[in-house]
KEKOL-27554 format. One record per residue (C-alpha): residue number from 1; residue in one letter; x, y, z negated. Coordinates in Angstrom, 3 decimals. Last residue first. Layout:
BEGIN
+-----+---+----------+----------+----------+
|   k | r |       c1 |       c2 |       c3 |
+-----+---+----------+----------+----------+
| NUM | A |        X |        Y |        Z |
...
+-----+---+----------+----------+----------+
END
This chain:
BEGIN
+-----+---+----------+----------+----------+
|   k | r |       c1 |       c2 |       c3 |
+-----+---+----------+----------+----------+
| 221 | P |   57.199 | -204.225 |   42.242 |
| 220 | S |   58.010 | -200.966 |   40.496 |
| 219 | H |   61.741 | -199.961 |   40.608 |
| 218 | H |   63.238 | -198.976 |   37.311 |
| 217 | K |   65.844 | -196.176 |   37.417 |
| 216 | K |   68.654 | -196.459 |   34.855 |
| 215 | P |   69.128 | -193.428 |   32.676 |
| 214 | K |   72.563 | -191.808 |   33.147 |
| 213 | Q |   74.781 | -192.111 |   30.062 |
| 212 | A |   77.062 | -194.752 |   31.599 |
| 211 | Q |   77.660 | -192.518 |   34.638 |
| 210 | H |   78.792 | -189.666 |   32.428 |
| 209 | E |   81.094 | -191.929 |   30.417 |
| 208 | A |   82.702 | -193.282 |   33.621 |
| 207 | I |   83.172 | -189.766 |   34.977 |
| 206 | L |   84.788 | -188.641 |   31.708 |
| 205 | S |   87.164 | -191.641 |   31.737 |
| 204 | R |   88.123 | -190.983 |   35.354 |
| 203 | L |   88.894 | -187.357 |   34.481 |
| 202 | E |   91.040 | -188.405 |   31.504 |
| 201 | A |   93.011 | -190.833 |   33.708 |
| 200 | L |   93.519 | -188.093 |   36.312 |
| 199 | E |   94.765 | -185.674 |   33.655 |
| 198 | L |   97.230 | -188.279 |   32.394 |
| 197 | E |   98.485 | -188.963 |   35.925 |
| 196 | L |   98.840 | -185.228 |   36.582 |
| 195 | Q |  100.966 | -184.861 |   33.440 |
| 194 | D |  103.195 | -187.779 |   34.451 |
| 193 | L |  103.598 | -186.239 |   37.900 |
| 192 | R |  104.565 | -182.906 |   36.317 |
| 191 | D |  107.169 | -184.552 |   34.070 |
| 190 | S |  108.632 | -186.463 |   37.025 |
| 189 | I |  108.918 | -183.257 |   39.031 |
| 188 | P |  110.375 | -181.302 |   36.096 |
| 187 | D |  113.099 | -183.877 |   35.301 |
| 186 | P |  114.629 | -182.911 |   31.950 |
| 185 | L |  118.396 | -183.237 |   31.504 |
| 184 | D |  119.482 | -186.197 |   29.374 |
| 183 | G |  121.259 | -187.936 |   32.240 |
| 182 | H |  123.612 | -184.979 |   32.605 |
| 181 | N |  125.164 | -185.828 |   29.217 |
| 180 | M |  127.145 | -182.846 |   27.881 |
| 179 | N |  124.627 | -182.104 |   25.122 |
| 178 | L |  125.320 | -178.694 |   23.592 |
| 177 | P |  124.942 | -178.961 |   19.822 |
| 176 | T |  121.929 | -177.430 |   18.051 |
| 175 | K |  123.329 | -174.940 |   15.547 |
| 174 | R |  122.557 | -172.098 |   17.971 |
| 173 | S |  118.951 | -172.788 |   17.128 |
| 172 | D |  115.623 | -173.367 |   18.800 |
| 171 | R |  116.938 | -174.721 |   22.083 |
| 170 | T |  115.246 | -173.266 |   25.139 |
| 169 | R |  113.780 | -175.608 |   27.741 |
| 168 | L |  112.713 | -175.626 |   31.333 |
| 167 | I |  114.198 | -172.418 |   32.686 |
| 166 | R |  113.947 | -172.552 |   36.463 |
| 165 | G |  116.801 | -172.453 |   38.984 |
| 164 | P |  115.808 | -171.841 |   42.585 |
| 163 | V |  116.254 | -174.614 |   43.420 |
| 162 | G |  116.091 | -176.718 |   40.277 |
| 161 | V |  117.368 | -176.939 |   36.715 |
| 160 | V |  118.018 | -174.611 |   33.759 |
| 159 | T |  118.365 | -175.458 |   30.064 |
| 158 | S |  118.397 | -172.528 |   27.653 |
| 157 | F |  120.561 | -171.669 |   24.636 |
| 156 | P |  120.950 | -167.985 |   25.572 |
| 155 | P |  118.680 | -166.257 |   28.113 |
| 154 | V |  119.236 | -166.835 |   31.863 |
| 153 | S |  119.809 | -164.088 |   34.426 |
| 152 | K |  118.409 | -164.680 |   37.901 |
| 151 | L |  119.786 | -166.341 |   41.056 |
| 150 | V |  120.617 | -169.831 |   39.781 |
| 149 | V |  120.837 | -172.608 |   42.375 |
| 148 | S |  120.769 | -176.007 |   40.673 |
| 147 | N |  122.824 | -178.830 |   42.177 |
| 146 | A |  123.458 | -180.483 |   38.793 |
| 145 | G |  121.732 | -178.948 |   35.790 |
| 144 | I |  122.714 | -175.714 |   34.047 |
| 143 | K |  123.177 | -175.810 |   30.262 |
| 142 | V |  123.177 | -172.450 |   28.468 |
| 141 | G |  125.049 | -172.141 |   25.155 |
| 140 | E |  125.589 | -168.393 |   25.394 |
| 139 | G |  123.668 | -166.526 |   28.064 |
| 138 | I |  124.123 | -166.637 |   31.827 |
| 137 | T |  124.271 | -163.061 |   33.082 |
| 136 | I |  123.680 | -162.023 |   36.693 |
| 135 | G |  125.979 | -160.205 |   39.107 |
| 134 | G |  125.142 | -162.501 |   41.987 |
| 133 | L |  125.092 | -166.244 |   42.537 |
| 132 | I |  125.324 | -169.265 |   40.269 |
| 131 | K |  125.585 | -172.422 |   42.375 |
| 130 | A |  125.459 | -175.907 |   40.853 |
| 129 | G |  127.324 | -178.725 |   42.623 |
| 128 | V |  127.957 | -180.790 |   39.487 |
| 127 | G |  126.664 | -179.246 |   36.271 |
| 126 | V |  127.493 | -175.928 |   34.605 |
| 125 | M |  128.059 | -176.013 |   30.827 |
| 124 | V |  128.115 | -172.772 |   28.822 |
| 123 | N |  129.846 | -172.654 |   25.423 |
| 122 | N |  130.447 | -168.879 |   25.438 |
| 121 | G |  128.666 | -166.595 |   27.880 |
| 120 | L |  128.903 | -166.714 |   31.671 |
| 119 | T |  128.965 | -163.507 |   33.737 |
| 118 | P |  128.102 | -163.847 |   37.405 |
| 117 | H |  129.697 | -162.267 |   40.492 |
| 116 | R |  128.909 | -158.981 |   42.243 |
| 115 | K |  130.108 | -156.429 |   39.707 |
| 114 | G |  131.329 | -153.701 |   42.072 |
| 113 | R |  130.769 | -154.002 |   45.799 |
| 112 | E |  127.867 | -155.525 |   47.707 |
| 111 | K |  128.648 | -157.690 |   50.712 |
| 110 | G |  126.173 | -160.423 |   49.919 |
| 109 | T |  124.957 | -162.773 |   47.213 |
| 108 | G |  128.146 | -163.255 |   45.213 |
| 107 | G |  129.706 | -166.408 |   43.849 |
| 106 | L |  130.298 | -168.598 |   40.825 |
| 105 | T |  130.313 | -171.886 |   42.725 |
| 104 | V |  130.399 | -175.346 |   41.137 |
| 103 | G |  131.541 | -178.220 |   43.362 |
| 102 | Q |  132.830 | -180.518 |   40.619 |
| 101 | F |  132.006 | -179.657 |   37.009 |
| 100 | L |  132.464 | -176.444 |   35.052 |
|  99 | T |  132.836 | -176.310 |   31.268 |
|  98 | V |  133.013 | -173.122 |   29.171 |
|  97 | N |  134.770 | -173.047 |   25.793 |
|  96 | E |  135.083 | -169.247 |   25.524 |
|  95 | G |  133.465 | -166.805 |   27.925 |
|  94 | I |  133.633 | -166.504 |   31.706 |
|  93 | E |  133.513 | -163.256 |   33.654 |
|  92 | S |  133.278 | -163.379 |   37.431 |
|  91 | T |  134.357 | -160.225 |   39.269 |
|  90 | E |  136.742 | -161.978 |   41.681 |
|  89 | G |  134.762 | -165.121 |   42.400 |
|  88 | V |  135.196 | -168.600 |   40.910 |
|  87 | V |  134.994 | -171.480 |   43.401 |
|  86 | V |  134.995 | -175.189 |   42.465 |
|  85 | G |  135.299 | -177.468 |   45.501 |
|  84 | M |  137.278 | -180.249 |   43.836 |
|  83 | G |  137.088 | -179.790 |   40.054 |
|  82 | H |  136.849 | -183.280 |   38.643 |
|  81 | D |  136.124 | -181.646 |   35.254 |
|  80 | I |  137.125 | -177.986 |   34.917 |
|  79 | F |  137.641 | -176.944 |   31.289 |
|  78 | F |  138.098 | -173.441 |   29.839 |
|  77 | G |  139.037 | -173.487 |   26.146 |
|  76 | G |  140.163 | -169.883 |   26.291 |
|  75 | G |  138.291 | -167.078 |   28.012 |
|  74 | I |  138.222 | -166.323 |   31.738 |
|  73 | K |  138.220 | -162.931 |   33.470 |
|  72 | A |  138.285 | -163.169 |   37.280 |
|  71 | G |  140.774 | -160.937 |   39.127 |
|  70 | P |  143.089 | -163.857 |   39.912 |
|  69 | H |  140.343 | -165.430 |   42.064 |
|  68 | I |  139.872 | -169.063 |   41.143 |
|  67 | E |  139.801 | -171.534 |   44.025 |
|  66 | I |  139.907 | -175.246 |   43.231 |
|  65 | G |  140.898 | -177.831 |   45.858 |
|  64 | T |  143.986 | -178.642 |   43.768 |
|  63 | L |  147.070 | -178.077 |   45.942 |
|  62 | F |  145.613 | -175.822 |   48.647 |
|  61 | R |  143.482 | -173.878 |   46.163 |
|  60 | A |  146.466 | -173.450 |   43.854 |
|  59 | T |  148.480 | -172.053 |   46.762 |
|  58 | Q |  145.582 | -169.708 |   47.504 |
|  57 | S |  145.592 | -168.500 |   43.889 |
|  56 | I |  149.374 | -168.003 |   43.930 |
|  55 | I |  149.252 | -166.015 |   47.171 |
|  54 | R |  146.466 | -163.900 |   45.695 |
|  53 | P |  148.570 | -163.150 |   42.606 |
|  52 | L |  151.587 | -162.287 |   44.815 |
|  51 | L |  149.772 | -159.661 |   46.932 |
|  50 | P |  150.409 | -156.654 |   44.664 |
|  49 | I |  151.600 | -156.804 |   41.034 |
|  48 | R |  149.126 | -154.659 |   39.105 |
|  47 | I |  150.039 | -155.649 |   35.544 |
|  46 | T |  146.601 | -157.245 |   35.199 |
|  45 | W |  146.992 | -159.135 |   38.487 |
|  44 | L |  150.333 | -160.616 |   37.382 |
|  43 | W |  148.639 | -161.933 |   34.236 |
|  42 | H |  145.759 | -163.228 |   36.368 |
|  41 | A |  148.181 | -165.133 |   38.630 |
|  40 | F |  149.823 | -166.794 |   35.615 |
|  39 | R |  146.524 | -167.805 |   34.026 |
|  38 | Y |  145.106 | -168.883 |   37.412 |
|  37 | F |  147.983 | -171.226 |   38.221 |
|  36 | L |  147.627 | -172.831 |   34.783 |
|  35 | I |  143.848 | -173.112 |   35.282 |
|  34 | A |  144.354 | -174.851 |   38.629 |
|  33 | H |  146.770 | -177.324 |   37.022 |
|  32 | F |  144.195 | -178.098 |   34.308 |
|  31 | G |  141.558 | -178.877 |   36.911 |
|  30 | A |  144.045 | -180.924 |   38.949 |
|  29 | Y |  144.721 | -183.253 |   36.023 |
|  28 | T |  147.552 | -185.611 |   37.038 |
|  27 | L |  150.900 | -184.552 |   35.579 |
|  26 | L |  150.066 | -182.487 |   32.501 |
|  25 | V |  146.979 | -184.553 |   31.697 |
|  24 | E |  148.875 | -187.842 |   32.003 |
|  23 | L |  151.726 | -186.511 |   29.880 |
|  22 | R |  149.368 | -185.466 |   27.107 |
|  21 | S |  147.843 | -188.920 |   26.914 |
|  20 | V |  144.480 | -190.650 |   27.041 |
|  19 | A |  142.171 | -188.273 |   28.903 |
|  18 | A |  139.317 | -190.479 |   30.158 |
|  17 | P |  137.024 | -189.335 |   27.324 |
|  16 | D |  137.015 | -185.817 |   28.822 |
|  15 | R |  135.521 | -183.076 |   26.666 |
|  14 | E |  137.699 | -182.753 |   23.556 |
|  13 | F |  140.865 | -184.070 |   25.221 |
|  12 | V |  140.631 | -181.572 |   28.085 |
|  11 | A |  139.655 | -178.776 |   25.681 |
|  10 | K |  143.030 | -179.041 |   23.905 |
|   9 | F |  144.849 | -178.092 |   27.110 |
|   8 | D |  142.569 | -175.092 |   27.706 |
|   7 | K |  143.021 | -173.992 |   24.063 |
|   6 | K |  146.813 | -174.192 |   24.448 |
|   5 | I |  146.571 | -172.241 |   27.718 |
|   4 | K |  144.491 | -169.576 |   25.961 |
|   3 | K |  147.104 | -169.095 |   23.256 |
|   2 | W |  149.847 | -168.974 |   25.894 |
|   1 | M |  148.118 | -166.097 |   27.731 |
+-----+---+----------+----------+----------+
END
């Protein structure tokens, strides 16, 4: 548990340029506080202490606005940035070095039992307000855009945006670094409009060429 907490603490400084001192993070970072509550509650959960883990998780929710079920499995280096409204369900599984932003939900899709929450691989980034629902798998290195709703499994090193989430891009190599800048995400609507504009320009050009090739009719006096 302590190893993971150290990795969680280190991740704050690696991924948040606003983090300037250890004391500031310890005293003011709600995301880190929520993870501390979770680590302790999860340890109690694993040794089958009844009720207390859920009380701890609900206390953390009240204090931080972040709800992480103590039954969730979360690797080290976990970072929640501006985490108000983040929800992590009971059967969620989260790999190493994962980043969640404000309003992210790792939830279920109904009243099914068993594995009903998503599994996230290592080095996944989930943007503001995104919802990942059901017992699906999000592969390693996936980047999910803000406000996306993901209902199907996603292969590793992909970029997903939209409602429902669509795979727009897959990085060629695991050596390609994960870009944390939301502004660099592709815009499928803008891309499609640009494509339509190009096609329209080509069509106009073809029409103009066709009209230029038509023989001119001479009218007799």
